[in-house]
Z-matrix of the N, CA and C atoms (Angstrom, degrees):
N
C 1 1.423
C 2 1.548 1 108.60
N 3 1.292 2 115.46 1 131.51
C 4 1.449 3 118.77 2 177.20
C 5 1.529 4 109.43 3 -101.75
N 6 1.296 5 113.85 4 147.15
C 7 1.480 6 121.69 5 176.08
C 8 1.509 7 108.14 6 -125.11
N 9 1.295 8 115.88 7 157.12
C 10 1.456 9 119.59 8 177.36
C 11 1.516 10 110.21 9 -105.62
N 12 1.330 11 114.13 10 156.38
C 13 1.452 12 122.24 11 179.50
C 14 1.517 13 106.70 12 -126.08
N 15 1.301 14 116.69 13 138.10
C 16 1.466 15 120.82 14 177.87
C 17 1.518 16 109.36 15 -108.46
N 18 1.334 17 116.50 16 134.97
C 19 1.434 18 121.49 17 175.66
C 20 1.524 19 108.35 18 -123.22
N 21 1.312 20 115.06 19 160.07
C 22 1.462 21 120.88 20 176.94
C 23 1.531 22 107.88 21 -111.96
N 24 1.310 23 116.27 22 132.17
C 25 1.462 24 122.44 23 179.70
C 26 1.509 25 109.26 24 -143.20
N 27 1.289 26 116.36 25 146.00
C 28 1.462 27 122.62 26 177.29
C 29 1.540 28 108.98 27 -58.56
N 30 1.333 29 117.85 28 133.74
C 31 1.462 30 122.42 29 -174.98
C 32 1.539 31 112.13 30 -58.50
N 33 1.323 32 117.22 31 -39.35
C 34 1.480 33 120.47 32 -178.41
C 35 1.540 34 109.34 33 -68.65
N 36 1.316 35 115.92 34 -39.08
C 37 1.470 36 119.73 35 178.93
C 38 1.523 37 110.07 36 -65.82
N 39 1.323 38 116.44 37 -41.23
C 40 1.459 39 120.03 38 179.16
C 41 1.513 40 111.54 39 -63.60
N 42 1.331 41 117.11 40 -44.52
C 43 1.454 42 121.52 41 178.39
C 44 1.546 43 110.67 42 -60.23
N 45 1.319 44 116.34 43 -43.80
C 46 1.468 45 120.08 44 179.33
C 47 1.531 46 110.95 45 -65.42
N 48 1.306 47 116.13 46 -42.65
C 49 1.461 48 121.27 47 178.74
C 50 1.511 49 111.39 48 -59.70
N 51 1.342 50 116.35 49 -48.33
C 52 1.454 51 121.19 50 -179.68
C 53 1.531 52 110.91 51 -63.95
N 54 1.342 53 117.22 52 -38.26
C 55 1.462 54 121.37 53 -179.95
C 56 1.530 55 110.51 54 -63.42
N 57 1.347 56 116.96 55 -48.95
C 58 1.461 57 119.94 56 -177.32
C 59 1.518 58 112.32 57 -71.87
N 60 1.317 59 118.29 58 -33.63
C 61 1.457 60 120.25 59 173.67
C 62 1.532 61 109.87 60 -64.19
N 63 1.336 62 116.29 61 -40.80
C 64 1.468 63 120.84 62 178.83
C 65 1.510 64 112.62 63 -60.77
N 66 1.345 65 116.47 64 -35.66
C 67 1.466 66 119.41 65 178.12
C 68 1.520 67 111.66 66 -64.71
N 69 1.297 68 116.39 67 -23.48
C 70 1.478 69 121.30 68 178.25
C 71 1.516 70 111.31 69 -100.84
N 72 1.339 71 117.23 70 11.81
C 73 1.458 72 122.72 71 -177.50
C 74 1.528 73 113.36 72 57.11
N 75 1.319 74 114.85 73 39.82
C 76 1.454 75 120.89 74 178.38
C 77 1.525 76 109.10 75 -115.55
N 78 1.345 77 115.33 76 155.34
C 79 1.451 78 120.76 77 178.64
C 80 1.518 79 108.68 78 -115.25
N 81 1.330 80 116.13 79 139.08
C 82 1.463 81 120.92 80 -177.64
C 83 1.524 82 110.03 81 -59.79
N 84 1.301 83 119.26 82 -43.06
C 85 1.464 84 121.21 83 -178.79
C 86 1.518 85 111.56 84 -60.44
N 87 1.319 86 116.96 85 -40.49
C 88 1.469 87 120.18 86 179.79
C 89 1.527 88 111.25 87 -67.31
N 90 1.329 89 115.77 88 -40.24
C 91 1.469 90 120.68 89 179.66
C 92 1.559 91 109.73 90 -67.21
N 93 1.312 92 116.48 91 -38.37
C 94 1.469 93 118.14 92 178.54
C 95 1.531 94 110.94 93 -68.02
N 96 1.329 95 116.86 94 -36.58
C 97 1.479 96 119.00 95 176.16
C 98 1.510 97 110.96 96 -63.64
N 99 1.314 98 117.73 97 -41.57
C 100 1.472 99 121.25 98 177.84
C 101 1.526 100 110.35 99 -63.02
N 102 1.317 101 115.59 100 -41.71
C 103 1.475 102 119.47 101 -178.35
C 104 1.548 103 110.32 102 -68.42
N 105 1.328 104 116.96 103 -39.31
C 106 1.462 105 118.65 104 178.25
C 107 1.525 106 110.96 105 -64.32
N 108 1.337 107 116.63 106 -36.82
C 109 1.466 108 119.98 107 175.30
C 110 1.530 109 111.50 108 -63.74
N 111 1.347 110 115.17 109 -40.82
C 112 1.468 111 120.26 110 176.63
C 113 1.535 112 110.51 111 -60.12
N 114 1.312 113 116.93 112 -45.00
C 115 1.490 114 120.12 113 178.43
C 116 1.524 115 111.25 114 -62.30
N 117 1.335 116 116.17 115 -41.07
C 118 1.454 117 121.75 116 179.17
C 119 1.536 118 109.94 117 -61.79
N 120 1.296 119 117.82 118 -46.61
C 121 1.482 120 121.70 119 179.13
C 122 1.527 121 110.58 120 -65.10
N 123 1.296 122 117.39 121 -35.18
C 124 1.476 123 120.81 122 -177.28
C 125 1.529 124 113.05 123 -74.28
N 126 1.307 125 116.67 124 -41.74
C 127 1.456 126 119.71 125 -170.51
C 128 1.528 127 116.66 126 -103.97
N 129 1.303 128 118.44 127 -23.86
C 130 1.469 129 120.02 128 179.63
C 131 1.521 130 108.04 129 -89.37
N 132 1.308 131 117.89 130 125.61
C 133 1.474 132 121.18 131 -178.21
C 134 1.542 133 110.36 132 -58.25
N 135 1.340 134 115.30 133 147.57
C 136 1.474 135 119.23 134 -175.99
C 137 1.524 136 112.46 135 -61.00
N 138 1.325 137 118.29 136 -35.03
C 139 1.474 138 119.30 137 179.48
C 140 1.528 139 111.30 138 -65.38
N 141 1.327 140 116.53 139 -33.29
C 142 1.464 141 119.88 140 177.31
C 143 1.524 142 109.55 141 -72.62
N 144 1.321 143 117.59 142 -42.38
C 145 1.474 144 121.18 143 176.89
C 146 1.522 145 110.00 144 -59.28
N 147 1.353 146 116.79 145 -42.25
C 148 1.469 147 120.92 146 178.12
C 149 1.525 148 110.72 147 -61.02
N 150 1.334 149 116.74 148 -45.46
C 151 1.454 150 121.90 149 179.50
C 152 1.523 151 110.28 150 -59.74
N 153 1.318 152 117.31 151 -48.30
C 154 1.460 153 121.61 152 179.74
C 155 1.515 154 110.46 153 -60.49
N 156 1.322 155 115.94 154 -40.23
C 157 1.484 156 120.08 155 178.47
C 158 1.520 157 111.70 156 -64.54
N 159 1.332 158 117.26 157 -39.60
C 160 1.457 159 120.56 158 178.31
C 161 1.532 160 111.28 159 -66.45
N 162 1.320 161 115.56 160 -42.02
C 163 1.470 162 120.59 161 -179.46
C 164 1.524 163 111.11 162 -66.12
N 165 1.322 164 116.36 163 -39.12
C 166 1.464 165 120.10 164 177.43
C 167 1.523 166 112.32 165 -64.87
N 168 1.322 167 116.54 166 -38.76
C 169 1.457 168 121.43 167 179.96
C 170 1.526 169 111.00 168 -72.54
N 171 1.317 170 117.33 169 -25.99
C 172 1.480 171 123.19 170 -174.26
C 173 1.525 172 111.81 171 -81.20
N 174 1.335 173 119.18 172 -21.97
C 175 1.444 174 121.78 173 -174.96
C 176 1.521 175 110.47 174 -62.15
N 177 1.344 176 117.26 175 128.66
C 178 1.480 177 119.28 176 179.71
C 179 1.518 178 109.94 177 -73.75
N 180 1.335 179 115.05 178 155.46
C 181 1.441 180 120.43 179 175.79
C 182 1.511 181 109.83 180 -66.34
N 183 1.310 182 116.91 181 150.43
C 184 1.445 183 120.72 182 178.75
C 185 1.502 184 110.51 183 -65.96
N 186 1.313 185 116.02 184 144.66
C 187 1.456 186 120.31 185 176.80
C 188 1.539 187 107.94 186 -75.45
N 189 1.311 188 116.46 187 138.02
C 190 1.468 189 117.67 188 178.85
C 191 1.530 190 110.65 189 -66.70
N 192 1.325 191 114.89 190 141.27
C 193 1.436 192 120.12 191 177.96
C 194 1.516 193 108.45 192 -85.77
N 195 1.336 194 115.16 193 162.61
C 196 1.466 195 119.65 194 176.18
C 197 1.535 196 109.06 195 -59.32
N 198 1.317 197 115.16 196 139.68
C 199 1.462 198 118.64 197 -175.57
C 200 1.499 199 112.73 198 -63.17
N 201 1.328 200 118.36 199 -48.01
C 202 1.456 201 120.06 200 -179.84
C 203 1.504 202 109.67 201 -153.78
N 204 1.321 203 115.81 202 157.34
C 205 1.488 204 118.90 203 178.52
C 206 1.521 205 112.20 204 -62.66
N 207 1.340 206 117.15 205 -28.94
C 208 1.469 207 120.29 206 -178.99
C 209 1.527 208 110.58 207 -63.52
N 210 1.340 209 115.58 208 -39.59
C 211 1.479 210 118.64 209 -179.52
C 212 1.532 211 110.11 210 -67.71
N 213 1.328 212 117.17 211 -35.59
C 214 1.479 213 120.58 212 178.58
C 215 1.525 214 109.53 213 -64.80
N 216 1.316 215 116.40 214 -42.42
C 217 1.460 216 120.11 215 178.75
C 218 1.521 217 112.66 216 -64.34
N 219 1.305 218 117.05 217 -37.63
C 220 1.467 219 120.40 218 178.40
C 221 1.534 220 112.32 219 -66.18
N 222 1.319 221 115.80 220 -34.50
C 223 1.470 222 118.51 221 179.82
C 224 1.519 223 111.23 222 -69.42
N 225 1.345 224 118.13 223 -33.66
C 226 1.445 225 118.74 224 -177.98
C 227 1.538 226 111.53 225 -74.76
N 228 1.333 227 117.63 226 -19.20
C 229 1.463 228 121.18 227 177.97
C 230 1.519 229 112.57 228 -75.35
N 231 1.320 230 116.66 229 -18.94
C 232 1.470 231 120.96 230 -174.87
C 233 1.475 232 112.58 231 -73.66
């Protein structure tokens, strides 16, 4: 599950940051994702990261839901 984080930044600084990132064909959102991963690697102990990785890999796929109510109704008529 992904969550979003909101930060506050001066509008002029944000505009300048986006302009200079754009000159290097970079996107602010991608750079922030890389930085958040860097923070995660730096501050979360490796055993905790390993545990989270195992739990994420262990989650079963969601069961498919019924396609439509009409199909459900047809099955009950049989």
